[in-house]
N, C-alpha and C positions, 0 to 999 in steps of 0.2 A: 092529248098527252098530258099526264098529270104533272104537277109542279115538281115532284121528286124526280121524275124522269128528266125534266128539263134541266134541273140542277146537276144531275149525274152526267148528262150529255155535255153541259158546259164545262164541268170539271174534266171530263175526258178530253175535250178539245184543247184545254189549257195544258193537260198532260202531254198531248201529242206535240204541242208547241215546244214544251221543255225537252222532249226526246229529240225532236228535230234539231234543236239548238245545240245538242251535244254532239251531233255529227257534223264536223267541220266541213265547209265547202272545199272543193278541190283547190289545191294551191295554184295560184296563177290565173284563176278564172274569177270573173266578177259579173254581176248582173248588169243588164243594160239599163236598169232602173236604179238610180241612186236615191237614197232616202228610204221610205217605208213601202215602196212598191214591191209587191211579190207575195208577202205573207207566207203562212205555213201551207196553205192549200193552193193559192195561186189562181191562175186564170182557169175558168171552167165551172167552178162551183159545185156544190153538192147536188144541186138540182139543175145544172146546166147554166147557160148564160155566160157573161164575160167576166164577172167580177167577184169570184169567191163565193162563199156559202150564202145561199139565198139572195143572189143578185149582186148588188154592188158592194160586196164585202160585208162581213158580219156586222161590223160597226162603221160602215162607210168606207169610201175610198175605192179605187179602181182595181186594185190588184191582189185581192186575197183577204184572208182573215185579218181584220184590224189594219188592213193596208191603207196607206196614204197615197197621194198622187205621185210623189217622187219626181225625179228629173232624169230624162233619158240620156244614156251614155252611148253614143254611136260607135265607140271603139271597142265595146265588149264583144267577145267572140263566144260562139256556142261550143260546148264540149262535144266530143264524138260519142258514138254508141259504145265504143270500147271504154271510154272514160266513165260513161254511165254505168256500165257493168261493174267496173272497179268500185265505183261509189256504192253500188248496191251490196257488193261483197263486204265492204267496210262496215256498212250499216248492219249486216247480219252478224259480223264479228262483235260489234258493240251491243247487239241485241242478245248476245250470249246464246246463240243457237247453233251448237255444233252439229245438230241433226238437220239443219236447214241448208239447202243448196240453191243457187241461182239456176233457174231452168231456161229462162227466155227474157230477152230485152227487145222491146219494140220502140221505134222512134216515130213520134207524131209531131205535128207542127207546134203544138203547145208544150209538150213534155216528153220524157221517156217513161216507158211503163215496163215494169219487171214482174215476172212471176217467180215465186219461190216454192220449192217443194221439199217434202220430208225425204231424207235419204233412205230411211229404212222402209217406208211404206210406199213411196212414190206418189202419195197423195199431195195435192197442191195445198200449201199452207197459207200463203198470203200474197197480196198484190201491192206493189210499191210504185210511187211516182218519183221521178228524178228531175230536178230543175235543169233546164237546158243550158243555163249559163253558169250557175254556181255549183252544180253537182249535188245540191242538198237533197236528201232522201226523206220521204215521209210516207206513212201508210196511205194507200189509195183511199179516197173518199168513196161513198156509196156502199155497195154490197160488202166489200172487204171489211168495212167498219161495222155495218149494221147486221149483216147476216152471218158472218163468220163465227161459228159456234165454238171454236177453239182458240183462235188468235185475234178475234175481233175486238173492237173498242169496248163494246158493252160487256164482254166477258172479262176483259182486263180490269174494268172498273168495278164490276159487281160480282165476279166470280161465279160460283155454282148457283147463286141465287137467281142469276139471269137465265141459265140454261137448265134444261131438264135432262139429267142423266149424263152419260159419257159421250163426248163428241164422236160422231160417226160419219163416215163418208157414204154409207148406205142410207139412202133417204127415201121417203115415200113417193117422191116424184123421181121416176127413173131417168136415165140418160136419154132414152128414146122419147119419153114424154117431154123432157126439157127441150129437145130439138124441135119437136112438133109445136110446142107452145111458142118457142122463139120464132119459128117461121110464120105462125099465125100472126104474131105481133108485127113482124116485118112486113108481111103482106098488107096489113091494115095501115101501118104507120110510115113505112119506107118501101113502097112497091119497087120491085126490081132487085132488092138486096136479098141475098141468100145466106143461110146459116151454114157454118162450117163445123168441124169437130169440136167437142166440148172437153174442158178440163174440169175435174172434180175437186172441189174444195169442201171443207167442213161446213155444211149447211147450205151450199149452193153450187151452181155450175157457172163457169164463164166460157163463152163461145165466141170465136172470131166470126165476123160477118164479111161477106164477099160481095163485090160489085164487079160484074163482067169476069168472074172467076178469080179475082184478086182481092186480097185482104183490104178492107176499108175501115174497119173498126171492130167493136165488140159489144156484147151485152151479157148480162147475168140473169140466171133464173133461180129463184128460191127453191130449195130442195124439198120444202114442205108445203108451201102455199101455191107454188107455180107462178108467182108474180115475176114479171119481166122488168128488168132495169137496164136500159140502154146507156152506155157510157158516153155522155155528151161532152165530156171535158177534155178530150184528147186533141181534137182537130184532125187535119188531114193525115192519113197514114203515109209514112215515108219508107220505112224499112224495118227489118227485124233480124236478130241473131239468136240461135238456140245455143245453150251452154250445157256442157257435161257436168255431172256432179263433181264438186271439189272446190 
């Protein structure tokens, strides 16, 4: 990766930090980590592991981008899945996206995950993460940032110079091919895990994964290269709620 791309990615990450700081945490809720624990990306990291982007935090620490060690507060309480949904809706209003609607919220051990879709097309627009203690919302790391050809980080930073042509949900890798590639990946890397239905985003697909017929996680497939990216940053699946547009 060239120096220019590294600079652009660094600038984009700082932009995401600024955006996240504009969305106030839910009133009355606080993180169990006092100090710098948590960061913008938090536990899980861009490439998996426990401590934020690329291992133990982008610049050290245990809990996320530029996170520090912090001090644990045992009295902090987790928000509910309904609280997480409200936080995601507030984020969309601040994002100034009248054509965007919350489609689904999933609860995992490490975070809440939300899918957002376009009201007029029904195409999925973006994926979000919600902190389980503060309700702070940020764009999901991974495919949502790097492969999303309409709402992704690289597009927001570089505009049309990054993407070729108009963003489209019709891609060279079909839905059926994405499912097949996903299952091949799971058979090789996570035997016993099965792929479920797919959601179409601009530039990629995201699919739930099943263990013994029940949701256990998710992965994404690039709509042009067929690359598979398993979401390692969520932790154990707990539950989910679908949402009507509005």
